[in-house]
C-alpha positions in Angstrom: 21.2 -0.1 32.8 22.1 1.8 29.6 19.2 4.5 28.4 18.8 2.7 25.2 19.5 -0.4 23.1 19.6 -0.3 19.3 17.6 -3.3 18.0 18.6 -4.2 14.3 16.3 -7.0 14.2 13.4 -8.8 15.9 12.1 -12.4 16.3 8.6 -13.1 15.4 6.6 -15.8 17.4 5.1 -18.8 15.5 2.3 -21.0 16.6 4.3 -23.8 17.3 7.8 -25.2 17.1 6.7 -28.6 15.9 7.3 -29.2 12.3 4.1 -31.1 11.5 2.1 -28.0 13.3 4.4 -25.6 11.2 3.3 -27.2 8.1 -0.4 -27.2 8.9 0.1 -23.3 9.7 1.6 -22.8 6.3 -1.0 -24.5 4.4 -4.0 -23.2 6.2 -2.4 -19.6 5.9 -1.7 -20.2 2.4 -5.2 -21.5 1.5 -6.8 -18.4 3.3 -4.5 -16.3 1.6 -5.2 -17.8 -2.0 -9.0 -17.6 -1.3 -8.6 -14.0 -0.2 -6.7 -13.2 -3.2 -9.0 -14.8 -5.7 -12.2 -13.4 -4.2 -11.1 -10.0 -4.0 -9.4 -9.8 -7.3 -12.6 -11.2 -9.0 -14.5 -8.5 -7.2 -12.1 -5.9 -8.5 -12.2 -7.2 -12.3 -15.9 -7.8 -12.3 -16.8 -4.2 -10.8 -14.4 -2.6 -13.2 -15.2 -4.4 -16.5 -19.0 -4.2 -16.0 -20.2 -0.9 -16.5 -23.7 -1.4 -14.7 -21.5 -1.9 -11.4 -20.0 1.6 -11.8 -22.2 2.8 -8.7 -21.0 4.2 -5.5 -21.8 0.8 -3.6 -19.5 -1.2 -6.0 -17.0 1.6 -6.2 -16.5 1.4 -2.5 -16.7 -2.4 -2.6 -13.7 -2.3 -5.1 -11.5 -0.2 -2.9 -12.3 -2.5 -0.2 -11.2 -5.4 -2.2 -8.0 -3.9 -3.3 -7.4 -2.8 0.5 -7.8 -6.4 1.5 -5.5 -7.8 -1.1 -2.8 -5.3 0.3 -3.7 -5.7 3.9 -3.4 -9.6 4.0 -0.3 -9.5 2.0 1.7 -7.4 4.5 1.5 -10.2 7.3 0.5 -13.5 5.8 3.0 -14.5 3.2 5.8 -13.5 5.4 4.2 -15.5 8.4 3.9 -18.5 5.8 7.5 -18.5 4.9 8.8 -18.2 8.4 7.0 -21.1 9.4 7.8 -23.2 6.4 11.5 -22.2 6.9 11.5 -22.3 10.6 13.0 -18.5 10.5 11.5 -15.9 12.7 13.8 -13.0 12.0 12.7 -9.6 10.7 14.7 -6.6 10.3 13.9 -3.7 12.2 13.1 -1.9 8.9 10.8 -4.6 8.0 9.1 -4.4 11.6 8.6 -0.7 11.0 7.0 -1.3 7.7 4.5 -4.0 9.2 3.5 -1.8 11.9 2.9 1.2 9.7 1.1 -0.7 7.0 -1.1 -2.7 9.5 -2.1 0.3 11.4 -2.9 2.0 8.0 -4.7 -0.7 6.4 -7.0 -1.3 9.5 -7.9 2.3 9.9 -8.7 2.7 6.2 -10.8 -0.6 6.1 -12.7 0.5 9.2 -13.5 3.9 7.5 -14.5 2.2 4.2 -17.0 -0.2 6.1 -18.5 2.9 8.0 -18.9 4.7 4.5 -20.5 1.8 3.2 -22.9 1.4 6.0 -23.7 5.1 5.3 -24.2 4.4 1.6 -26.7 1.9 2.5 -28.4 3.9 4.9 -28.8 6.6 2.0 -29.8 4.2 -0.6 -32.6 2.7 1.6 -33.6 5.5 3.8 -33.2 8.6 1.6 -33.5 7.2 -1.9 -34.5 10.7 -3.5 -31.4 12.1 -2.2 -28.9 9.2 -2.8 -27.7 10.7 -6.5 -26.7 14.0 -4.6 -25.3 12.8 -1.2 -23.5 9.9 -2.8 -22.2 11.4 -6.0 -19.1 10.3 -7.6 -17.3 13.3 -6.7 -18.2 13.0 -3.0 -17.3 9.2 -3.1 -13.9 10.0 -4.5 -13.5 12.7 -1.8 -14.4 10.2 1.1 -12.0 7.6 -0.2 -8.9 9.9 -0.6 -9.9 11.6 3.0 -9.7 8.0 4.5 -6.4 7.4 2.9 -4.7 10.7 3.7 -5.9 10.6 7.2 -4.8 6.8 7.3 -1.3 7.9 6.3 -1.2 10.5 9.0 -2.8 8.1 11.7 -0.4 5.3 11.0 2.6 7.6 10.8 1.9 9.1 14.2 1.3 5.7 15.8 4.4 4.2 14.2 6.7 7.0 15.1 5.4 7.2 18.5 6.2 3.4 19.1 9.8 3.4 17.5 11.0 6.6 19.4 10.9 4.1 22.3 13.9 1.9 23.7 13.9 -1.7 23.3 16.3 -3.4 25.7 14.2 -6.1 27.5 14.1 -8.7 24.6 13.7 -8.7 20.7 11.2 -11.6 20.7 7.8 -10.3 19.6 5.1 -12.4 20.8 3.1 -12.2 17.7 3.3 -13.6 14.0 3.9 -10.2 12.7 5.0 -6.8 14.1 2.3 -5.0 15.9 2.2 -2.0 18.3 0.8 -3.9 21.8 3.7 -6.5 21.3 6.4 -4.1 20.8 5.3 -2.1 23.8 5.9 -5.1 26.1 9.6 -5.0 24.9 10.4 -1.3 25.5 12.2 -0.3 28.8 11.0 3.2 28.1 8.0 4.9 29.9 5.2 3.7 27.7 2.3 5.0 29.4 1.9 7.7 27.0 1.9 5.5 24.0 -0.6 3.2 25.5 -2.9 6.1 26.5 -2.7 7.1 22.7 -3.4 3.8 21.5 -6.4 3.2 23.7 -7.8 7.0 23.1 -7.7 6.7 19.3 -8.9 3.2 19.3 -11.8 3.8 21.5 -12.4 7.1 19.7 -12.1 6.1 16.1 -13.2 2.5 16.5 -16.0 2.9 18.9 -17.1 6.0 17.0 -17.4 4.2 13.7 -19.2 1.0 15.2 -21.8 3.4 16.9 -22.3 5.0 13.3 -22.5 1.5 11.7 -25.0 0.2 14.2 -27.0 3.4 14.2 -27.1 3.4 10.4 -28.4 -0.3 10.4 -31.0 0.4 13.1 -32.4 3.0 10.8 -32.2 0.7 7.7 -33.9 -2.2 9.8 -36.7 0.2 10.9 -37.3 1.4 7.1 -37.1 -2.4 5.9 -39.6 -3.4 8.5 -42.2 -0.9 6.8 -41.6 -2.7 3.2 -45.0 -4.5 2.3 -43.0 -7.4 0.6 -41.8 -10.1 3.1 -39.3 -11.0 0.6 -37.5 -7.8 0.4 -37.4 -7.6 4.3 -35.8 -11.1 4.2 -33.3 -10.2 1.5 -32.5 -6.7 3.4 -31.9 -8.7 6.6 -30.0 -11.3 5.1 -27.5 -8.9 3.7 -27.4 -6.5 6.5 -26.9 -9.1 9.5 -23.5 -10.6 7.9 -22.3 -7.0 7.4 -22.7 -6.2 11.4 -21.2 -9.8 12.2 -18.0 -9.0 10.2 -17.4 -5.4 11.6 -18.0 -7.0 15.2 -15.5 -9.6 14.8 -13.1 -7.2 13.2 -13.5 -4.7 15.9 -13.8 -6.9 18.9 -10.8 -8.9 18.2 -8.8 -5.6 17.5 -10.0 -4.1 20.7 -8.9 -7.3 22.6 -5.3 -7.1 21.3 -4.6 -3.4 21.2 -6.7 -2.3 24.3 -4.9 -4.6 26.7 -2.4 -3.2 29.0 1.1 -3.9 28.2 1.8 -5.0 31.6 -0.4 -8.3 30.8 1.8 -11.2 29.5 1.4 -12.0 25.8 -0.5 -15.4 25.1 -1.1 -17.6 22.4 -4.6 -16.0 22.5 -3.3 -12.7 21.4 -2.2 -14.3 18.2 -5.5 -16.2 17.7 -7.4 -13.1 18.0 -5.0 -11.3 15.6 -6.0 -13.7 13.0 -9.6 -12.5 13.4 -8.9 -8.9 12.6 -6.2 -9.5 10.2 -7.1 -12.6 7.9 -10.7 -13.3 8.6 -12.2 -10.2 7.3 -10.4 -9.9 4.2 -11.4 -13.5 3.6 -15.3 -13.1 4.2 -15.7 -9.5 2.7 -16.1 -10.7 -0.8 -18.4 -13.4 0.0 -20.6 -11.2 2.4 -20.5 -7.9 0.5 -20.5 -8.9 -3.1 -20.6 -12.8 -4.2 -23.9 -13.2 -2.6 -25.7 -10.4 -4.6 -27.2 -11.1 -7.8 -25.9 -8.1 -9.6 -22.4 -9.6 -9.1 -23.2 -13.2 -10.0 -25.0 -12.1 -13.2 -21.9 -9.6 -14.2 -19.6 -12.7 -13.4 -21.6 -15.0 -16.0 -21.8 -12.2 -18.6 -18.0 -11.6 -18.6 -17.2 -15.5 -18.5 -19.6 -15.7 -21.6 -18.0 -12.7 -23.2 -14.5 -14.4 -22.7 -15.7 -17.8 -23.9 -17.0 -16.2 -27.1 -13.7 -14.4 -27.6 -11.9 -17.6 -27.2 -14.1 -19.6 -29.7 -13.5 -16.7 -32.2 -10.0 -16.7 -31.8 -9.6 -20.2 -32.4 -12.0 -19.9 -35.3 
């Protein structure tokens, strides 16, 4: 067997070869993508235009929305086009780009969710120190640190994956290029790559999850001391959905990325990938922003301002 085989392109798997199911895949993914774009762009617009929302919490929400738009744009449009046209080909350069961007966005999203949990913890449990701990300068520094470390993290994992030789097949059993699917195609020794994925995934993902849960435990213990039952209900209704989204995001990601490459890929891998690549960006605007009274009020205020400007122009 030759030491290496140069792969110039890969073939992505679809959810089905039946035209009707491919059309259903295209329609459902397109609708989810459009809703994701509309929700997140709305959050970015509102939190940018309304000065009352220029706070640390909405600063991170705005960054999360921008990230979610980019994240879904890496995989979903390409998957819809492939399903519609019946084409599964992706160039090696395109595959490299997808792996790098997916790892980068997953990493930064996880860090932003962790920072947002810290922001809520400080706001509720240490309100007097909030202006100092979460100052604008600190918020910008944490965001830049997340982005820069994400670039390094994605670069290491992408380089470590594509240094391998691929000679078994060029069929990626996934609707986008990801590391676990590519490791199954390699004829090189992938043990070190798998160990790196598992160690970094458990270390960073597990560490962030523990920190988030710990923060919300402190938040819940503080909220239970509130004399007003309505305040407790509001806090729980806000925090519980956050925990659910993070749990779905991490559990589905762990299932796909931490499974040994010796286990054959199944349709379940593709389904679980939807839960960490499409579902969080879709629901984040609803859970984190659109349910809050401040966002609703800001949207109404901006709409009234636009309506007034339109009438003034026509007049």
